[in-house]
C-alpha positions in Angstrom: -42.4 37.1 -17.0 -42.4 35.7 -13.3 -39.4 36.3 -11.2 -37.6 33.9 -10.3 -36.6 33.2 -6.9 -34.3 30.5 -4.5 -34.4 30.2 -0.8 -31.7 29.6 1.2 -32.1 29.0 5.1 -31.7 25.8 7.5 -34.6 26.5 10.0 -37.1 24.1 8.2 -40.3 25.8 9.2 -38.8 29.8 8.1 -37.6 28.0 4.7 -41.2 26.4 4.4 -43.3 29.3 4.8 -40.3 32.0 2.3 -41.6 29.1 0.3 -45.0 29.7 0.5 -44.9 33.4 0.3 -43.5 32.7 -3.1 -45.5 30.2 -4.1 -49.1 32.0 -3.3 -48.2 35.1 -5.9 -48.3 34.4 -9.8 -45.2 37.2 -9.9 -42.9 34.8 -8.9 -41.9 31.3 -9.7 -39.9 29.6 -7.0 -36.8 27.3 -8.8 -35.3 25.8 -5.6 -34.9 25.8 -2.2 -31.7 24.4 0.1 -30.9 24.0 3.2 -27.6 24.7 3.0 -24.8 27.0 1.4 -23.4 24.0 0.2 -26.2 23.0 -1.4 -26.8 26.4 -2.4 -23.1 26.7 -4.2 -24.1 23.8 -6.4 -27.3 24.5 -7.5 -27.5 28.1 -7.7 -24.8 28.7 -10.8 -27.6 25.6 -12.5 -31.2 27.1 -11.9 -29.3 31.1 -12.4 -32.7 32.3 -10.3 -33.2 36.1 -10.5 -33.6 36.3 -7.1 -31.6 34.2 -4.0 -33.0 35.2 -0.7 -30.1 34.0 1.8 -29.8 32.9 5.6 -26.6 34.2 7.0 -26.4 31.5 9.9 -26.2 28.7 7.9 -24.6 26.4 10.5 -21.8 25.1 7.4 -20.8 27.6 5.2 -22.3 30.8 5.7 -24.4 32.9 3.3 -22.2 35.9 3.3 -19.4 33.2 2.5 -21.9 31.4 0.4 -22.3 34.9 -1.4 -18.9 36.0 -1.6 -18.1 32.6 -4.0 -21.7 32.7 -6.5 -21.4 36.5 -7.4 -18.1 36.2 -9.4 -19.6 33.6 -11.5 -23.1 34.6 -11.3 -23.2 38.7 -11.4 -26.9 38.3 -12.8 -27.8 36.8 -9.9 -29.2 38.9 -6.7 -29.0 38.2 -3.7 -30.7 40.2 -0.9 -29.7 38.8 2.9 -33.1 37.9 5.4 -32.0 37.1 8.3 -32.3 38.2 12.3 -29.2 40.1 12.6 -29.1 44.0 12.7 -25.1 44.2 13.6 -23.3 47.0 11.8 -20.3 44.1 11.0 -22.9 41.5 9.4 -24.2 44.4 7.3 -21.7 45.5 5.6 -19.3 42.4 5.7 -22.5 40.9 3.0 -22.8 44.1 1.6 -19.5 44.1 0.6 -19.0 40.1 -0.2 -21.9 41.4 -3.3 -25.7 41.3 -1.7 -28.2 43.1 -3.2 -30.0 44.2 -0.7 -30.2 43.0 3.3 -33.7 42.5 5.0 -35.2 41.0 7.8 -36.7 38.1 8.8 -39.4 39.3 10.5 -40.6 41.7 7.4 -44.1 41.4 6.6 -44.8 39.1 3.2 -46.2 41.8 1.2 -43.2 43.7 2.1 -41.0 41.0 1.4 -42.4 39.9 -2.2 -41.7 43.9 -2.4 -38.8 44.0 -2.2 -37.7 41.1 -4.6 -39.4 42.7 -7.1 -37.4 46.3 -5.8 -34.6 44.2 -6.1 -35.1 43.1 -9.4 -36.2 46.7 -10.8 -32.6 47.8 -10.1 -33.2 48.7 -6.4 -31.2 47.7 -3.2 -34.2 46.8 -0.7 -33.6 47.1 3.1 -35.5 47.2 5.4 -36.1 50.7 7.7 -33.6 49.9 10.6 -30.7 48.2 8.4 -31.2 51.3 6.1 -30.4 53.8 8.6 -27.6 52.4 9.9 -26.1 52.4 6.3 -27.0 55.8 6.0 -25.3 56.8 9.7 -22.8 54.9 8.4 -22.0 57.3 5.1 -22.7 60.4 7.1 -20.2 59.5 9.2 -17.9 59.5 6.8 -18.2 62.9 6.4 -19.0 64.9 3.0 -19.2 62.9 -0.6 -15.5 62.8 -2.3 -15.0 65.2 -4.8 -13.2 63.3 -6.7 -12.1 59.7 -7.0 -8.8 58.7 -6.3 -6.0 56.0 -6.5 -5.3 53.3 -8.5 -7.4 52.9 -11.8 -10.0 55.2 -10.2 -8.2 58.7 -11.6 -8.9 57.7 -15.0 -12.8 57.0 -14.3 -13.2 60.4 -14.2 -16.0 62.4 -11.9 -19.8 62.3 -11.5 -21.5 65.4 -12.8 -23.6 67.3 -9.8 -26.9 65.6 -11.0 -25.1 62.2 -10.9 -23.7 63.1 -7.3 -27.4 64.0 -6.1 -28.7 60.6 -7.4 -26.4 58.6 -5.7 -26.6 60.6 -2.8 -30.6 59.2 -2.7 -29.9 56.3 -4.1 -27.5 55.7 -0.8 -30.6 56.8 1.3 -32.7 53.8 -0.3 -34.9 55.9 -2.7 -36.6 54.1 -5.2 -36.2 55.4 -8.9 -39.9 57.0 -9.1 -38.9 58.9 -5.6 -36.1 60.1 -6.7 -38.0 61.3 -10.4 -40.8 63.4 -7.7 -38.3 64.9 -6.0 -35.6 66.2 -8.4 -38.7 67.0 -10.9 -37.5 64.6 -13.9 -38.9 61.6 -15.4 -38.3 58.5 -14.0 -36.0 57.4 -17.4 -33.9 60.5 -17.3 -33.0 58.6 -13.6 -32.3 55.4 -15.2 -30.0 57.2 -17.5 -28.5 59.0 -14.9 -27.8 55.5 -13.1 -26.2 53.9 -16.3 -23.7 56.6 -16.8 -23.0 56.2 -12.3 -22.5 52.5 -13.3 -21.0 52.7 -16.3 -18.2 55.4 -14.4 -17.8 53.5 -11.6 -17.4 50.3 -13.4 -19.8 48.6 -11.4 -23.1 46.7 -11.9 -25.7 47.7 -9.0 -26.5 50.6 -6.7 -24.4 49.3 -3.0 -21.7 48.4 -5.3 -21.8 52.4 -6.8 -22.8 53.3 -3.0 -19.9 51.1 -1.8 -17.2 52.6 -4.1 -17.7 56.2 -4.2 -17.8 56.8 -0.9 -14.6 55.2 -0.1 -16.2 51.8 1.6 
């Protein structure tokens, strides 16, 4: 079954190029393409794509604000920022707004399509430059918390050592198959651990889990 995609970008040439990349692959289906955040806010809840490629600077409402408004009422829609921005502030603002991935526009067409598939399969794709910034930010926070603290978090309990180990690997951007190989366990076992991590942390995806556990 094809992965359905919407594109939001106010630069015509870039938007048309992204449209062609998606259209030329049988594994993906383009549901809609929009030149403004306002149009996206109106149409995406109706189209309900699997993945949205979202630019940040849209002239009117920003892509980050667009994600912030759409995500709560459309939790199953996965948003991947596709932008020229590499600043830490933009990256973490986008992830905090609900973005599930963050890639740069200079990403090759093949890598772009791979990232869309990875996102739809539970991953959180990021361009290597972005992933390094995210990992560095987490490392600068010091050791992983041993216990979740404060408010309702106290009721969530602590992750097992294996779950913490897997969460740290997720934070580094590893795919399930890479985690499987590194820990010498099956991909299905990795999936089960990830499911329990999401359940314990009351989150829906990798980025939310990492942000919550590391206290961002």
